[in-house]
C-alpha positions in Angstrom: 12.0 -0.1 -2.4 9.5 2.8 -1.6 7.1 4.2 -3.9 4.6 6.8 -3.6 1.3 5.5 -5.2 -0.8 8.7 -4.7 -2.8 10.7 -2.2 -3.5 9.2 1.3 -7.1 10.3 1.3 -7.9 8.5 -2.2 -10.0 5.7 -0.8 -10.8 4.3 -4.4 -6.9 4.1 -5.0 -6.5 2.4 -1.4 -9.0 -0.1 -2.3 -7.3 -0.9 -5.6 -4.0 -1.4 -4.2 -5.5 -3.8 -1.4 -7.3 -5.8 -4.1 -4.0 -5.9 -6.3 -2.2 -7.2 -3.2 -5.1 -9.8 -2.6 -5.2 -11.1 -6.2 -1.4 -11.6 -6.0 -1.8 -13.8 -3.2 -0.7 -11.4 -0.3 -2.4 -11.5 3.1 -2.8 -8.7 5.5 -0.7 -9.6 8.7 -0.8 -6.4 10.7 -2.3 -2.8 10.6 -2.5 0.1 13.0 -3.5 3.5 13.0 -2.8 6.7 14.8 -2.8 10.6 15.1 0.0 12.8 16.4 -0.8 16.5 16.0 -2.1 17.2 12.6 -0.6 13.9 11.2 -2.7 10.8 10.6 -1.1 7.5 9.6 -2.5 4.2 8.9 0.0 1.3 8.5 -0.7 -2.1 7.1 1.7 -5.0 6.6 1.1 -7.7 3.9 3.0 -10.9 3.4 3.4 -13.2 0.5 6.0 -15.9 -0.3 7.9 -14.9 2.9 8.1 -11.3 1.6 6.7 -8.5 3.6 5.1 -5.3 2.1 4.1 -2.2 3.8 1.1 0.1 2.7 1.2 3.3 4.5 -1.3 6.4 4.2 0.1 9.4 5.9 -0.9 13.0 6.1 1.4 15.2 3.9 3.4 12.2 2.8 0.6 10.3 0.6 0.2 6.7 0.0 3.3 4.6 -0.1 3.9 1.0 -0.9 7.2 -0.4 0.1 9.2 -3.8 0.1 10.6 -6.2 -2.2 11.3 -4.3 -5.6 10.1 -7.2 -7.9 6.8 -7.5 -5.8 6.2 -3.7 -5.6 6.8 -3.2 -9.4 4.3 -6.0 -10.0 1.7 -4.4 -7.9 2.3 -1.1 -9.7 2.0 -2.7 -13.1 -1.2 -4.2 -11.9 -2.4 -0.9 -10.8 -1.5 1.0 -14.2 -3.4 -1.7 -16.0 -6.5 -1.0 -13.9 -6.9 2.8 -14.6 -10.6 3.3 -14.8 
């Protein structure tokens, strides 16, 4: 499952997603960053209970969270309760 969470430049949202992942017990297992022309992409891999999730911020594409449907939906539910 891949879900666009918001804008790639929304640092507050990126922080909230990372926090929700951490609270859920996920650990960041990898990250990379790069630029190609006008595109910038930041890629993070997170792991919890044998499940890998990917958080990406890409120019023109936005901030996406992908991985196991149940876990992605859980993080989205946590985020929707954290609107502030």
